N, C-alpha and C positions, 0 to 999 in steps of 0.2 A: 614558484610562482603560479603553475597552474592548479597546485591544491590550493592556494591561497584563493585564486578566480573563482575555483568551484565552491569553496565556502561561501565566499560574500555573495555570488550569485544565488546560492540556495538559500543562505540565511537572509540575505535581502527580500527575495519571493515569501520566505516564510513570516519575515516581520511586515511585509507590506499587508498580507494577508491580515494578520492580527491587528495592525492599524485602521484596516479599512474594513475591517468585522466581517471578514469572510470565513474564517476559522471557525468551526462548530463544534457544539457539544457532541454531536455524531461525525468526527471521531477525536478530535483534540481532548475536549472534554472527557471523555472515557478515559482516555490513556493517561491523562493527568492525573485521576483519582484514582488508577491503577498503580501506578509508579508513585504516587503519595502515600498508599497503602504499603507498598513494600517498604519505602522509607522509614515507616513505622513500625518495621519487620512484622508485618501482617502479609496475609496472601492478597493477590490483587481483586481489588472490587470498586465496581462502579456503580454509586445508585442510579446515574444517569442510564446506564444498559440495562442494568436488573428492574428498575422502575417500568421503563418504558416498553419493556418486552415479558414484562410480567416474571420474572425469573423469582424463586423464592427468595427471603431475607437471608444475605448472607453468601450467596451465590458467588462463587469464585470465578474470575475472567479466565484462570486457568482450565475450567470447564467450557469456555465458551471458544478460545483459540490455545493450542499450545505453545506457549511464547516464554518460556521462561528466562529467555536471555535479557528479556527487558527488565530484569531485576538489576542489571548491571546498572541500569541508570539510576538508582534509589541514592548513591551516595551525591549526587548533582544535587537534590533537592534538600540535602542537608546544607548547601552552599547558597542556595536559592531556591525556595518553594513558589515556583510560579510555572505555568503552562510555557511561558517562554522560554525555558529551559531545555525545551523539548524540541523546540526549534532548532535552537545553537546544536545541541548532540546532533540531530540527524543530519545537519548541514558539514557538522565535523565527521561524522561516521563516512558519509558521501566523499568529503575531501580527501579523506584517509584513503580511498581506493585509486588516486592518480598515480602514486608511486606504483602501485601493483601493477596497474593497468600499462604504464611505460615499462616494467619488468617483463609483463607479458609480450609485449611487443619486441623486446630485444631477444626473447627466448623464440620467437617467430621468425625473427630476421637475423636468428645468429651468424648464418654463412653469408648476408650479404657485407658491402662495403661501410665502413666507418660513417661515411656520408648518408646512406641508405638508412642505415640502422637508428643513426640521431633523429632523420626525419620521420622514420616510422615511430620512434618513440613519443616524439614532440607532438606528430599528428595525432596518434592515438589519446595521448593525453588530455590534447584540448578536446577531440570529438567527445570523450566521455566526460570531462570535467562541464562541459557545456550540453549535456544530453539531455534531449528533451525528457526522457522520463524522470530524470530526476528534478527537472524543473518542475514538472507534474507535479509530484511528488511533493516537494517543497511548498508546492502553491497550495495542496490541500493541508497541510499543517504536519501532522505527524502520524507514523506507521512503523509496526516491526520490519518494515522493509530496510529502516535505517539499518538494521545488522543485517541482514540478508544481503546487500548489495556486496560490502566489504568481505563479507565472510565467504561469499560464492566467489569472489575475485581470487581470494587467498586461496582458495582451493585449488581453482585452474591453472593459478602461476606456480603452485608447488605441483601438481601434476606434471605442467611443462617442465619444470625443472629437475623431475623426476627424485624429488624429494619425497618419497613416498609416505612414509611415515605422518610426517606433517600436512601433507595433502589429506590423508586419512584423518588427521585430528582436526581439520577445518571442516572436513564434511561432517564428524560428529556434532562439532558446533553450530552447523548449520541447520540440523534437526532441529536444535533447541529453539529455534527462531520460530519457527509454524509448522503445524500438524503434514502439511503435504510436502515439505522440503526434502523429508527422506525419500521423496521419489527421485526428486534432482539429483541428491547423493547418489541415489542408485545405479543412474545412468552414467553419472560420472565415473562411478567404479566400472562400469561395463567397457565405457570406451577407455578408461585408464589401463584395463586389462589387456585390451587388445592391442593397444599399441604397445605395451610393455611386452607384450608377447612378439609382436613382430620384431622389437629390438632386442630382444633374448635377454630380457630382466625378468627373472624368476622372482625375485622380491616385490617388483611391480606390480606382475600378474596376480600374486597371491594377493596382495593387499588388495589390487581394484577387484578381485573376487567377493574378497570378505567386504568391502564397502558395498558391492553391488548386490549382495545380498542382506547387510545390515542397515542401510538406510531404508529400504521397502520395509522391514521387519520393524522397525522402529517406528515409522508413519502407520501401519496396521495395529501395532499396540496401542498407542497412542489413540488412534482413532474408534479402537474396538474396546477398549476395555480404558485407558484413562481419561479420557473425555467422559464417558459416561459415570466412571465413580466421581468424578468430580459434578457431576450434575447435569451433564449436557443431555438433553432429550433427544431420543433415537430419532435420526432422519431430521433433524432440525434444519440443516443447513444443505438437505438435498434438494438441488435446483436441476433435476434432470429427468422430468417427468415424462419428456417426449421420448424418451428411450425408455423408460420403466418407474415405477412408483419406489423402487429402491433397487440396492445394487445386485441383486441377485436378478431380479427381474430384467435389470437394463443389461447384464451381461448377456443372459438367456437371447432378449432381443436381437442383441449384438451379432452373435453367434448363429441366428436363424435367419437374421435379414441385415447381412452387413453393409448394405448400401444404405442403411438407416443413419449411421453415423456420417455421411457425407450430405444427407440431407437435414441431419440437424445442424451440421458444423456450418453450412454454408446458408442457412435461411434464419433470420430475414439477411438481406445482402449486407447490412451492416458490419456483419461477421466477417465476409469476405472483405470489406472494406479496413475491418481491423487488420487482417493479416496482411492485406496489401501495403499498407501504412507502416507496421512495423519493419516487415524485410524492406520495403521501398527506400525507407531514408537511411538503407545501409547500402544502397543499390544493389540490393539483392545477394551481397556478398557472405552471409552468413549461410546460406543453403550450400555453399560449399565445402562444408566443414563438417566432420562429426560429431564437435560440438554442440551444432545445433539441435542434435537428438536430446539435450539435456533442457529443451525448453518444451517439449512436447506434452510432459503434465498439465505445466501451468498454461499452455495455448488449449488444451484437452478442456481444463477445467472452465475455462471462459468462451469458447468457441460452441461448447455441447451444453451452455448452461442456458438454463430458461429465464434466470435474472436479466433485466435489462442492463443493471449496472454494472455488469461485466463486459460490456458490449465497448462503450467510448474508450478514447485514448487520452480522457482528462483527469483519469484518478491515478492512484497510485500503485495499481496493478502491472503496469508497464516496465516498472524499476526494478520489480522481482527479475525480468527478461534481460534487463540492459546488461549483464556482466555477460550472459551468456551469447548474446547477439554479437557484441562489440569483439570479444574474444573469437567467436568464430569467422567472424568479418577478418580479422587481422591473419588468423591461420589461414584463410583463403588467398589473401593478398600475398603472404609470403610463398604459399604453394605457386600462384601464377608467377611470380617472380623468380622462381628455381625451375618452372616447364619448361623453358626454351633453352637450346643448348648455349654455351658460354660464348661462343663467337658470334651469338646476337644478341649481347648483352646490353647494348646500349639500345636496340629496339624493346628488348624485355622489360628493361628498366622503364623505358617512356609508356609502354602499355601498362604495365603496373600502375604507374605513377597517375595517370591519366584516370584509370578504374578507382583509384585512391581519392583524386581530386573530387570525382563525383560524387562520391559517397561521403566526403568531408562538406560539399556545399549542401547536398540534398539533407544530411544531418543539423547542418548549421541554420537551413533555412526554417525547419521546423523547430529548432529551439527559439530561433527569433519569434516564429508564429506563436508557439504555446508558452513560452515564458519570458524571454529576455526582451520581446515588444513590451511586454506588460510591464515589467521592470521598471523601464525607463519612461512609461506613460504617466504625466503629474497625476491624471485624474485617478488611476486605479490605487493611489495611495491616499485618497480622501474616502471617508465613510460616508455612504448615502443620508439624505436629513433623517429617514427614519432609522439606521443603525446609529446615529449619534444620538437620537432621543434615547432610544435603548441604553446606551451607554452612560448617557444623563441619569436614568432612572435606575439603573444598577447601582449608582453611588449613594443612592437614598436608601439602601437596605442594608439593613443593621449586621453587622459580623453575627455569625453563629446563628443566624434564622434559616429556617426551611422555606424553598422556594421553589416555584415551577417556572420557568424561565424560558423564553422565546430561546430556540435551537442556537440561534446567532451568539446570544448573550450570554449563554452559558458558561465557555471557558474564563469568561471573566470574574465568575463566582463562585467557581470551585475549590479555588484556595481559602476561601474564607466563610461559606455558607454550605448549608446542607441542599444543595441544588439537584434538581431533576429537569428535564425539559417538559413544558406544556403539550401534553397530547390529548387524544379523545378521551381521556379519563379524568375527572378530577381528583386530585390527591390530597386535599386540606390543608395546603401547605400556609403557614403564614403570608405570604405574599406571593401574588401572582404577576409576572410581566409577559404582556404577550402584544401583539400589534392587530389592530384590526382593519385595515386598510390594504394590505398587501399578504399573500399568500406565505405562510409559513409552514415548515417541514414541523411534524407528519400531517397536518391537517390536509385535508383533500382539496378544503375552498376556503374563501375570505368568509364565507355566511358560517362555516362552523365556528370559526373563532369569535365572530361576533355573537354566536348563540351562547358561546362559552362564558363570554364576559359577561353579557346579561343574567345567566344563570347565577353566575355569582354575586352578582350585584344584589340578585333578589335573594340570596340566600347567605346573610352575612358578611359579605365584603363591603368595601368603600371605594371608592375611587378615590387616589390620593394625589395622582401625578395624571397628565394627559397632553402629551405633544405629537404633532406628526405621525396622527395615527399610532402612536405607542401609549398604552394603558398601564398604569401599576395600580394594581388591587393589593388592600390590605384588610386581612379577615379581624374584624373589630367585635365578631359575635359568632361564639360556637354554635352556629344553627347547620345542622345535616345538610350538605349539598346532594341532592338527586343524582345518582349515578357513580357518588365518591366511592373510591376502593383502592386500597393499597396491597401488593400480593403479600400472601401468607403461605405458611410453610408447603403448602399441597398446591400451591400455584401452577397454573400450564402454561407454559411460556408460548409466547405468540409471534408470528414471524412478520417482517415487515410487509407492508404493502407498498408495492413500487408506484408511484406517480405513474400516469397515461403517457405524459409528455416525454419520457425517460425511455433511451433506446433507439432513437430514431435517428440522431445527429452523434456524428462520430466525435463532434468537437465541441457539444453541448455541457456547458459547467453548469 
């Protein structure tokens, strides 16, 4: 029942975002194009990503992020070739974590009474199923975190069960989700080796050491060799200029001035708010377990980053942390339950229960605030007038056409057209669908959008549909458009310019 509840909540939020036209080309459209490529037995490619960021033609997304696990979703597109299939798949993968979380709770409270064990498993399953990080990830569409959540849980659960071979297997599979997950696997190996050593399990210690070495090695090889071999430009995702222009310079800076880590990690203040929210919504319980160490690389990536997109708690990034935080919280609760002498069992149980209740209340309140409340609010299911106009205009575009589309409507076109998002550079598409009264990503202002529309109308395009600030243009004459460009073989990729209003509000969507 809890797994079904998790699936319905996550799938409901994803479908609500689809219905209300909140999911966008960045990133649902990109993943949709990538999985469709896999379904046709090709490398994952996305014209939306490649065109906007000026990657050379044919660039594979495996050179952007190392996520070969996504290929497992390709058979789903043989059943239904539609971006909504990814929304369903992600909800199913999240829901698959419910029985694993319940098993983790049973391992943690193995020496408790049957009634305490049952309450621990039920409470952990409920908190996980309606966890605000999962709801946020569902709200934003789809990301590779769909695989990271269940694989991390399976890795942690098998470690607690002392099934060391399977724990190592899940850790290896986790490395296939994203290039940085090898660091998480490595720290898991460290914790596993220490625990196995204290318990006298030589096999566990050996496996833990192997995972501790293998995980970071996989990440290092992928980042240093595989991604560049697939066409990733050097330093493309480096977002730590306050530490140094590259990894070597950053490490030297940290070694000579170690206090700079704290300066960068906690300024601006929203970074401190991020950390407080992550830990506070579980009543600080994760801090009491060494499993919390696994979150260190994921937290460092965000708190040391110069990219404001990494700081709020409304994106999918927190879902990577959710299995770690919840497992650490359960381990801390179990330790508190065991910490008092048996003759004080009643007081011990009451103290642990009160702390657990606080964690459940805080986590549930966050879930209502960031997801469940939106799910039951009727207006959240209705697209705005301009979004409805975008949907109506998209239906007028014929199948197989080349399209430059507003970021919001791009996922509605990926399955039947050759679509990219409309950005700062004209691409010469047959059809252009844009807004002229509301700023759309990635434009910096409405004026830029209006200037683009005027430019196209003066150079071979005709206004064929116009409503609620939405314009559909059709190219009727092959007139060269000033500034028109498409990436060529020698194209140099460009990074996204983050809007100035991002990174000031922890909950800004």
